[in-house]
C-alpha positions as a Python dict, from the first residue, in 0.01 Angstrom:
ca = {
    (1, 'M'): (0, 0, 0),
    (2, 'S'): (216, -325, -28),
    (3, 'N'): (568, -298, -163),
    (4, 'L'): (464, -528, -431),
    (5, 'T'): (265, -255, -576),
    (6, 'H'): (566, -107, -733),
    (7, 'S'): (693, -447, -871),
    (8, 'P'): (600, -554, -1228),
    (9, 'L'): (272, -723, -1282),
    (10, 'A'): (277, -1104, -1230),
    (11, 'I'): (114, -1146, -1586),
    (12, 'F'): (444, -1022, -1712),
    (13, 'G'): (668, -1224, -1477),
    (14, 'G'): (673, -1034, -1168),
    (15, 'R'): (603, -1155, -828),
    (16, 'K'): (248, -1238, -726),
    (17, 'V'): (55, -1036, -456),
    (18, 'R'): (-114, -1375, -329),
    (19, 'E'): (55, -1692, -319),
    (20, 'K'): (-162, -1890, -99),
    (21, 'P'): (-523, -1997, -156),
    (22, 'F'): (-801, -1829, 10),
    (23, 'A'): (-1068, -1972, 257),
    (24, 'G'): (-1220, -2302, 101),
    (25, 'W'): (-1582, -2335, 59),
    (26, 'P'): (-1779, -2525, 214),
    (27, 'V'): (-1682, -2495, 572),
    (28, 'F'): (-1769, -2811, 759),
    (29, 'G'): (-1650, -3042, 1056),
    (30, 'A'): (-1780, -3260, 1335),
    (31, 'P'): (-2123, -3095, 1351),
    (32, 'E'): (-2205, -3182, 996),
    (33, 'E'): (-2059, -3540, 1047),
    (34, 'D'): (-2255, -3595, 1360),
    (35, 'R'): (-2580, -3487, 1214),
    (36, 'L'): (-2527, -3696, 906),
    (37, 'L'): (-2455, -4021, 1085),
    (38, 'R'): (-2731, -3985, 1322),
    (39, 'A'): (-2964, -3952, 1021),
    (40, 'L'): (-2806, -4223, 861),
    (41, 'R'): (-2822, -4466, 1151),
    (42, 'S'): (-3194, -4383, 1232),
    (43, 'G'): (-3285, -4540, 891),
    (44, 'K'): (-3533, -4268, 818),
    (45, 'W'): (-3382, -4111, 504),
    (46, 'G'): (-3691, -3937, 383),
    (47, 'K'): (-3845, -3626, 486),
    (48, 'L'): (-4173, -3801, 547),
    (49, 'H'): (-4031, -4040, 821),
    (50, 'G'): (-3730, -3825, 963),
    (51, 'G'): (-3700, -3495, 1160),
    (52, 'E'): (-3405, -3328, 1025),
    (53, 'V'): (-3575, -3156, 723),
    (54, 'A'): (-3886, -3050, 953),
    (55, 'E'): (-3651, -2908, 1209),
    (56, 'F'): (-3451, -2718, 945),
    (57, 'E'): (-3773, -2575, 778),
    (58, 'H'): (-3889, -2435, 1119),
    (59, 'R'): (-3541, -2289, 1190),
    (60, 'F'): (-3461, -2146, 867),
    (61, 'A'): (-3808, -1987, 829),
    (62, 'A'): (-3796, -1826, 1173),
    (63, 'M'): (-3443, -1685, 1090),
    (64, 'H'): (-3586, -1547, 793),
    (65, 'G'): (-3902, -1389, 932),
    (66, 'C'): (-4160, -1625, 795),
    (67, 'K'): (-4416, -1861, 954),
    (68, 'H'): (-4351, -2135, 697),
    (69, 'G'): (-4057, -2308, 520),
    (70, 'I'): (-4117, -2585, 252),
    (71, 'G'): (-3790, -2776, 194),
    (72, 'V'): (-3756, -2893, -173),
    (73, 'V'): (-3495, -3043, -392),
    (74, 'N'): (-3332, -2710, -547),
    (75, 'G'): (-3379, -2353, -570),
    (76, 'T'): (-3522, -2389, -938),
    (77, 'V'): (-3804, -2599, -820),
    (78, 'S'): (-3865, -2369, -520),
    (79, 'L'): (-3927, -2072, -761),
    (80, 'R'): (-4150, -2291, -980),
    (81, 'I'): (-4359, -2397, -678),
    (82, 'A'): (-4395, -2055, -568),
    (83, 'L'): (-4508, -1949, -892),
    (84, 'M'): (-4772, -2235, -919),
    (85, 'A'): (-4895, -2190, -576),
    (86, 'S'): (-4956, -1814, -640),
    (87, 'G'): (-5223, -1933, -901),
    (88, 'I'): (-5104, -1738, -1199),
    (89, 'P'): (-5296, -1818, -1530),
    (90, 'A'): (-5118, -2018, -1795),
    (91, 'E'): (-4922, -1800, -2048),
    (92, 'S'): (-4959, -1491, -1824),
    (93, 'E'): (-4660, -1272, -1779),
    (94, 'V'): (-4388, -1250, -1495),
    (95, 'I'): (-4145, -975, -1484),
    (96, 'V'): (-3782, -1076, -1415),
    (97, 'P'): (-3433, -922, -1422),
    (98, 'P'): (-3207, -1024, -1723),
    (99, 'Y'): (-2890, -1022, -1494),
    (100, 'T'): (-2930, -1329, -1292),
    (101, 'F'): (-2891, -1697, -1330),
    (102, 'L'): (-3109, -1892, -1572),
    (103, 'A'): (-3340, -2033, -1327),
    (104, 'T'): (-3520, -1713, -1233),
    (105, 'A'): (-3640, -1698, -1592),
    (106, 'S'): (-3655, -2093, -1677),
    (107, 'A'): (-3852, -2147, -1367),
    (108, 'V'): (-4125, -1905, -1509),
    (109, 'V'): (-4147, -2100, -1847),
    (110, 'E'): (-4191, -2436, -1645),
    (111, 'A'): (-4491, -2280, -1457),
    (112, 'N'): (-4629, -2225, -1817),
    (113, 'A'): (-4587, -1841, -1782),
    (114, 'V'): (-4400, -1590, -2001),
    (115, 'P'): (-4080, -1418, -1877),
    (116, 'V'): (-4086, -1040, -1942),
    (117, 'F'): (-3727, -875, -1885),
    (118, 'A'): (-3707, -543, -1717),
    (119, 'D'): (-3368, -369, -1673),
    (120, 'I'): (-3154, -346, -1365),
    (121, 'D'): (-3002, -50, -1165),
    (122, 'L'): (-2671, 21, -1318),
    (123, 'E'): (-2521, 76, -972),
    (124, 'T'): (-2695, -183, -751),
    (125, 'F'): (-2730, -442, -1022),
    (126, 'N'): (-3079, -511, -884),
    (127, 'L'): (-3412, -480, -1064),
    (128, 'D'): (-3508, -122, -1143),
    (129, 'P'): (-3883, -52, -1026),
    (130, 'R'): (-3915, 213, -1308),
    (131, 'A'): (-3855, -46, -1553),
    (132, 'V'): (-4070, -278, -1400),
    (133, 'E'): (-4350, -20, -1420),
    (134, 'Q'): (-4287, 22, -1782),
    (135, 'A'): (-4294, -367, -1840),
    (136, 'V'): (-4627, -415, -1683),
    (137, 'T'): (-4907, -516, -1928),
    (138, 'P'): (-5260, -643, -1868),
    (139, 'R'): (-5126, -984, -1888),
    (140, 'T'): (-4887, -921, -1602),
    (141, 'R'): (-4943, -1141, -1295),
    (142, 'A'): (-4631, -1149, -1092),
    (143, 'V'): (-4265, -997, -1029),
    (144, 'I'): (-3945, -1167, -937),
    (145, 'P'): (-3693, -953, -792),
    (146, 'V'): (-3354, -1099, -747),
    (147, 'H'): (-3153, -990, -431),
    (148, 'M'): (-2862, -985, -659),
    (149, 'G'): (-2537, -1064, -485),
    (150, 'G'): (-2703, -1054, -156),
    (151, 'Q'): (-2821, -685, -139),
    (152, 'P'): (-3199, -681, -137),
    (153, 'A'): (-3370, -526, -398),
    (154, 'D'): (-3561, -206, -375),
    (155, 'M'): (-3870, -386, -210),
    (156, 'D'): (-4037, -65, -87),
    (157, 'R'): (-4112, 33, -433),
    (158, 'L'): (-4171, -297, -584),
    (159, 'M'): (-4419, -385, -324),
    (160, 'A'): (-4594, -65, -335),
    (161, 'M'): (-4625, -92, -726),
    (162, 'A'): (-4749, -471, -668),
    (163, 'R'): (-5029, -343, -451),
    (164, 'R'): (-5159, -86, -699),
    (165, 'R'): (-5141, -359, -963),
    (166, 'H'): (-5261, -639, -775),
    (167, 'L'): (-4937, -854, -859),
    (168, 'V'): (-4766, -1142, -672),
    (169, 'V'): (-4411, -1072, -582),
    (170, 'I'): (-4170, -1352, -529),
    (171, 'E'): (-3843, -1283, -375),
    (172, 'D'): (-3558, -1481, -548),
    (173, 'A'): (-3322, -1487, -244),
    (174, 'A'): (-3076, -1755, -379),
    (175, 'H'): (-2791, -1521, -276),
    (176, 'A'): (-2944, -1367, 20),
    (177, 'H'): (-2935, -1591, 329),
    (178, 'G'): (-2923, -1378, 646),
    (179, 'A'): (-2952, -1062, 453),
    (180, 'S'): (-3203, -779, 574),
    (181, 'Y'): (-3354, -477, 441),
    (182, 'A'): (-3469, -205, 683),
    (183, 'G'): (-3425, -449, 964),
    (184, 'R'): (-3651, -715, 828),
    (185, 'P'): (-3505, -1046, 693),
    (186, 'A'): (-3471, -1126, 340),
    (187, 'G'): (-3732, -1373, 246),
    (188, 'S'): (-3996, -1191, 464),
    (189, 'L'): (-4041, -894, 247),
    (190, 'A'): (-4288, -1030, -45),
    (191, 'H'): (-4558, -1274, -74),
    (192, 'L'): (-4323, -1568, -112),
    (193, 'S'): (-3955, -1617, -126),
    (194, 'S'): (-3715, -1885, -269),
    (195, 'F'): (-3375, -1967, -142),
    (196, 'S'): (-3112, -2227, -298),
    (197, 'F'): (-2862, -2446, -97),
    (198, 'Q'): (-2660, -2532, -426),
    (199, 'S'): (-2278, -2604, -367),
    (200, 'S'): (-2177, -2242, -411),
    (201, 'K'): (-2443, -2069, -194),
    (202, 'N'): (-2358, -1911, 139),
    (203, 'L'): (-2567, -2178, 306),
    (204, 'T'): (-2528, -2521, 131),
    (205, 'C'): (-2615, -2903, 147),
    (206, 'G'): (-2478, -2952, -211),
    (207, 'E'): (-2822, -2936, -366),
    (208, 'G'): (-3153, -2797, -224),
    (209, 'G'): (-3379, -2516, -186),
    (210, 'I'): (-3683, -2383, 25),
    (211, 'V'): (-4002, -2180, -22),
    (212, 'C'): (-4082, -1933, 246),
    (213, 'T'): (-4396, -1754, 306),
    (214, 'S'): (-4604, -1615, 617),
    (215, 'D'): (-4947, -1678, 418),
    (216, 'D'): (-5115, -1992, 533),
    (217, 'A'): (-5279, -2051, 224),
    (218, 'L'): (-4990, -1998, 7),
    (219, 'A'): (-4796, -2229, 233),
    (220, 'E'): (-5055, -2519, 218),
    (221, 'A'): (-5042, -2482, -155),
    (222, 'C'): (-4688, -2522, -183),
    (223, 'R'): (-4690, -2820, 42),
    (224, 'S'): (-4929, -2997, -174),
    (225, 'I'): (-4725, -2923, -494),
    (226, 'H'): (-4402, -3045, -329),
    (227, 'N'): (-4564, -3359, -191),
    (228, 'C'): (-4740, -3519, -492),
    (229, 'G'): (-5052, -3300, -470),
    (230, 'R'): (-5155, -3440, -123),
    (231, 'I'): (-5357, -3208, 117),
    (232, 'S'): (-5368, -3205, 490),
    (233, 'G'): (-5600, -3476, 603),
    (234, 'G'): (-5656, -3629, 276),
    (235, 'L'): (-5584, -3974, 189),
    (236, 'W'): (-5244, -4108, 115),
    (237, 'Y'): (-5315, -4187, -260),
    (238, 'E'): (-5541, -3882, -310),
    (239, 'H'): (-5390, -3620, -542),
    (240, 'H'): (-5539, -3281, -578),
    (241, 'V'): (-5302, -3083, -819),
    (242, 'M'): (-5056, -3146, -1093),
    (243, 'S'): (-4735, -3169, -905),
    (244, 'G'): (-4461, -3442, -814),
    (245, 'N'): (-4216, -3537, -542),
    (246, 'Y'): (-4002, -3229, -475),
    (247, 'R'): (-3908, -3313, -117),
    (248, 'L'): (-3586, -3237, 23),
    (249, 'G'): (-3412, -3551, 191),
    (250, 'E'): (-3294, -3606, 544),
    (251, 'F'): (-2930, -3613, 451),
    (252, 'Q'): (-2949, -3270, 313),
    (253, 'G'): (-3152, -3153, 604),
    (254, 'A'): (-2888, -3274, 858),
    (255, 'V'): (-2613, -3082, 668),
    (256, 'L'): (-2825, -2779, 661),
    (257, 'N'): (-2912, -2785, 1044),
    (258, 'A'): (-2531, -2802, 1100),
    (259, 'Q'): (-2461, -2531, 853),
    (260, 'L'): (-2748, -2306, 976),
    (261, 'D'): (-2566, -2273, 1323),
    (262, 'R'): (-2253, -2131, 1113),
    (263, 'L'): (-2473, -1880, 922),
    (264, 'P'): (-2489, -1571, 1152),
    (265, 'E'): (-2144, -1568, 1213),
    (266, 'Q'): (-2040, -1614, 865),
    (267, 'A'): (-2305, -1366, 735),
    (268, 'A'): (-2157, -1097, 991),
    (269, 'T'): (-1808, -1165, 869),
    (270, 'R'): (-1908, -1109, 499),
    (271, 'D'): (-2081, -809, 564),
    (272, 'R'): (-1800, -644, 753),
    (273, 'N'): (-1526, -746, 519),
    (274, 'G'): (-1744, -678, 195),
    (275, 'Q'): (-1818, -317, 330),
    (276, 'W'): (-1432, -272, 401),
    (277, 'L'): (-1320, -402, 65),
    (278, 'A'): (-1581, -176, -117),
    (279, 'S'): (-1453, 133, 72),
    (280, 'R'): (-1095, 43, -24),
    (281, 'L'): (-1170, -43, -381),
    (282, 'A'): (-1391, 271, -451),
    (283, 'R'): (-1074, 466, -425),
    (284, 'I'): (-924, 347, -748),
    (285, 'P'): (-1050, 538, -1042),
    (286, 'G'): (-1269, 332, -1267),
    (287, 'V'): (-1364, 39, -986),
    (288, 'Y'): (-1728, 87, -881),
    (289, 'P'): (-1832, -163, -615),
    (290, 'Q'): (-2218, -240, -611),
    (291, 'R'): (-2385, 57, -453),
    (292, 'R'): (-2522, -20, -122),
    (293, 'D'): (-2877, 83, -65),
    (294, 'P'): (-2901, 254, 271),
    (295, 'R'): (-3206, 38, 372),
    (296, 'C'): (-2979, -262, 332),
    (297, 'T'): (-2921, -357, 714),
    (298, 'R'): (-2707, -675, 603),
    (299, 'H'): (-2560, -751, 272),
    (300, 'S'): (-2499, -1107, 253),
    (301, 'Y'): (-2227, -1088, -8),
    (302, 'H'): (-2294, -1402, -182),
    (303, 'L'): (-2100, -1225, -465),
    (304, 'F'): (-1886, -886, -417),
    (305, 'L'): (-2029, -710, -732),
    (306, 'F'): (-1826, -434, -907),
    (307, 'R'): (-1814, -240, -1231),
    (308, 'L'): (-1501, -164, -1417),
    (309, 'D'): (-1488, 130, -1648),
    (310, 'A'): (-1202, 64, -1884),
    (311, 'Q'): (-1175, 429, -1986),
    (312, 'V'): (-1157, 581, -1655),
    (313, 'F'): (-942, 278, -1528),
    (314, 'G'): (-723, 294, -1820),
    (315, 'A'): (-693, -74, -1940),
    (316, 'P'): (-957, -312, -2092),
    (317, 'R'): (-1156, -528, -1845),
    (318, 'R'): (-1037, -836, -1980),
    (319, 'A'): (-687, -761, -1932),
    (320, 'V'): (-754, -617, -1588),
    (321, 'L'): (-921, -932, -1489),
    (322, 'Q'): (-625, -1151, -1630),
    (323, 'A'): (-389, -939, -1449),
    (324, 'L'): (-592, -988, -1101),
    (325, 'E'): (-600, -1376, -1174),
    (326, 'A'): (-216, -1353, -1210),
    (327, 'E'): (-177, -1174, -895),
    (328, 'G'): (-346, -1464, -719),
    (329, 'I'): (-710, -1314, -689),
    (330, 'P'): (-982, -1543, -811),
    (331, 'V'): (-1199, -1294, -1037),
    (332, 'S'): (-1494, -1340, -1277),
    (333, 'A'): (-1639, -1111, -1539),
    (334, 'G'): (-1987, -1255, -1431),
    (335, 'Y'): (-2257, -1325, -1679),
    (336, 'A'): (-2149, -1280, -2034),
    (337, 'L'): (-2499, -1242, -2177),
    (338, 'P'): (-2836, -1113, -2073),
    (339, 'L'): (-3080, -1393, -2031),
    (340, 'Y'): (-3287, -1275, -2317),
    (341, 'Q'): (-2988, -1327, -2541),
    (342, 'Q'): (-2942, -1692, -2438),
    (343, 'P'): (-3033, -1946, -2721),
    (344, 'L'): (-3322, -2077, -2496),
    (345, 'F'): (-3489, -1765, -2525),
    (346, 'L'): (-3388, -1654, -2890),
    (347, 'N'): (-3488, -1981, -3017),
    (348, 'K'): (-3805, -2009, -2795),
    (349, 'A'): (-3702, -2365, -2708),
    (350, 'F'): (-3967, -2408, -2448),
    (351, 'G'): (-4051, -2780, -2500),
    (352, 'P'): (-4433, -2826, -2424),
    (353, 'Y'): (-4468, -2493, -2255),
    (354, 'L'): (-4623, -2165, -2382),
    (355, 'P'): (-4781, -2313, -2719),
    (356, 'G'): (-5000, -2027, -2756),
    (357, 'A'): (-4772, -1732, -2635),
    (358, 'S'): (-4459, -1848, -2819),
    (359, 'A'): (-4601, -1716, -3177),
    (360, 'R'): (-4601, -1366, -3057),
    (361, 'L'): (-4274, -1370, -2859),
    (362, 'D'): (-3951, -1220, -2996),
    (363, 'Y'): (-3683, -1181, -2738),
    (364, 'R'): (-3442, -1025, -3012),
    (365, 'K'): (-3663, -720, -2973),
    (366, 'T'): (-3586, -705, -2593),
    (367, 'H'): (-3327, -448, -2509),
    (368, 'C'): (-3200, -356, -2147),
    (369, 'P'): (-2908, -111, -2183),
    (370, 'N'): (-2763, -137, -1829),
    (371, 'C'): (-2777, -509, -1825),
    (372, 'E'): (-2615, -529, -2151),
    (373, 'R'): (-2336, -269, -2051),
    (374, 'I'): (-2261, -464, -1759),
    (375, 'C'): (-2244, -808, -1944),
    (376, 'S'): (-2040, -677, -2232),
    (377, 'E'): (-1817, -410, -2091),
    (378, 'Q'): (-1819, -361, -1705),
    (379, 'G'): (-1947, -631, -1480),
    (380, 'A'): (-1719, -850, -1246),
    (381, 'W'): (-1736, -1018, -924),
    (382, 'L'): (-1561, -1219, -640),
    (383, 'E'): (-1703, -1483, -481),
    (384, 'Q'): (-1826, -1497, -112),
    (385, 'N'): (-1563, -1736, 21),
    (386, 'L'): (-1295, -1455, -42),
    (387, 'L'): (-1489, -1255, 232),
    (388, 'L'): (-1463, -1509, 502),
    (389, 'G'): (-1063, -1461, 542),
    (390, 'S'): (-853, -1253, 774),
    (391, 'P'): (-788, -898, 769),
    (392, 'S'): (-444, -988, 562),
    (393, 'D'): (-667, -1183, 280),
    (394, 'L'): (-869, -857, 217),
    (395, 'E'): (-545, -651, 217),
    (396, 'D'): (-396, -876, -58),
    (397, 'I'): (-710, -825, -278),
    (398, 'A'): (-704, -469, -228),
    (399, 'C'): (-325, -446, -308),
    (400, 'A'): (-363, -662, -615),
    (401, 'F'): (-631, -412, -747),
    (402, 'E'): (-407, -119, -658),
    (403, 'K'): (-100, -287, -824),
    (404, 'V'): (-299, -361, -1143),
    (405, 'H'): (-413, -11, -1156),
    (406, 'A'): (-77, 144, -1089),
    (407, 'H'): (60, -67, -1408),
    (408, 'R'): (-253, -16, -1623),
    (409, 'G'): (-47, 162, -1881),
    (410, 'S'): (109, -190, -1940),
    (411, 'L'): (-212, -348, -2003),
    (412, 'A'): (-351, -60, -2227),
    (413, 'S'): (-279, -252, -2543),
    (414, 'M'): (-415, -598, -2450),
    (415, 'A'): (-722, -695, -2644),
    (416, 'A'): (-1039, -585, -2471),
}
């Protein structure tokens, strides 16, 4: 334990545990520059004429245990395309978790289907298979588990349930680049999977996404939807399904190819550092790092998730997080609202979608106790770049938590 642990908290004028910034993100250099310049100078800037995206699709899909990868403009579009390719009927139901980014549910609406929210497990932050079973109705056609923070969901139980119920399962793997479950890569655990390459993601090109699958028919459907409804062997101006141009560009493909070379080492570093930090922080009363499923053979740690029980810790969550920030540790309370409490869903602001279903929907009646507790009382996270640093970086994080806990009495009176 650092000597600073005994000094006053920085929020009250004491010396900070951490003075220097943590590792920046994204990490880039000559390989990205070389790939980008080569794509630029080729004059072939679109996927239809260049080779960068095609190369990346093949490499990424293979790394994630799939036969096919279809690169698209972002991770929301990839979810929507996966849903459309699976052939779910209009206004059917798709079960999703409420503790995730908006896109997991909004993509369902944009596929003209109804998001149904099932609660998460309090300790893993992932979709609870028991809650999914309870949410299934005769209208249910698909389930989208999110690998929250980078830990794969309970795919054994979810896939077994899906087989019994004849449901499509689409992995939202936006956090799970390089993760694995029982030795199998995230992205290969369901019928289809969706990844994001947005700026914060563990593999990034600024904006982008990909749909992966090992099902030839689903892959062909995804390719058609992402390419204006064209089909293999068809005429150029022959369009078979309602779709658009969602193709990823060559500049993004160039950056992704260079970034993909970095991913294995970065994923190993995050997993190693995340496990060390979880073990250290678990010693502090009231701090509960995301419980690791024993079948998780690699956690990609896009987020280091933890719960903070104020009663056990001895100080309000808000005060603890403010104190950690003052000590130089960037930390977030995470999602403040379950998705079903977002104005979009409360007001059923679905635009032209779900004209028939909207009348019977009332998301004010949805209640997911674990998600609500995490959002309003206990949830928090650290971002992935903090786990790319040195052992001394991790030591600073742990010492800051320990310092704040040691001085928790001085925070107890701060507003929750």
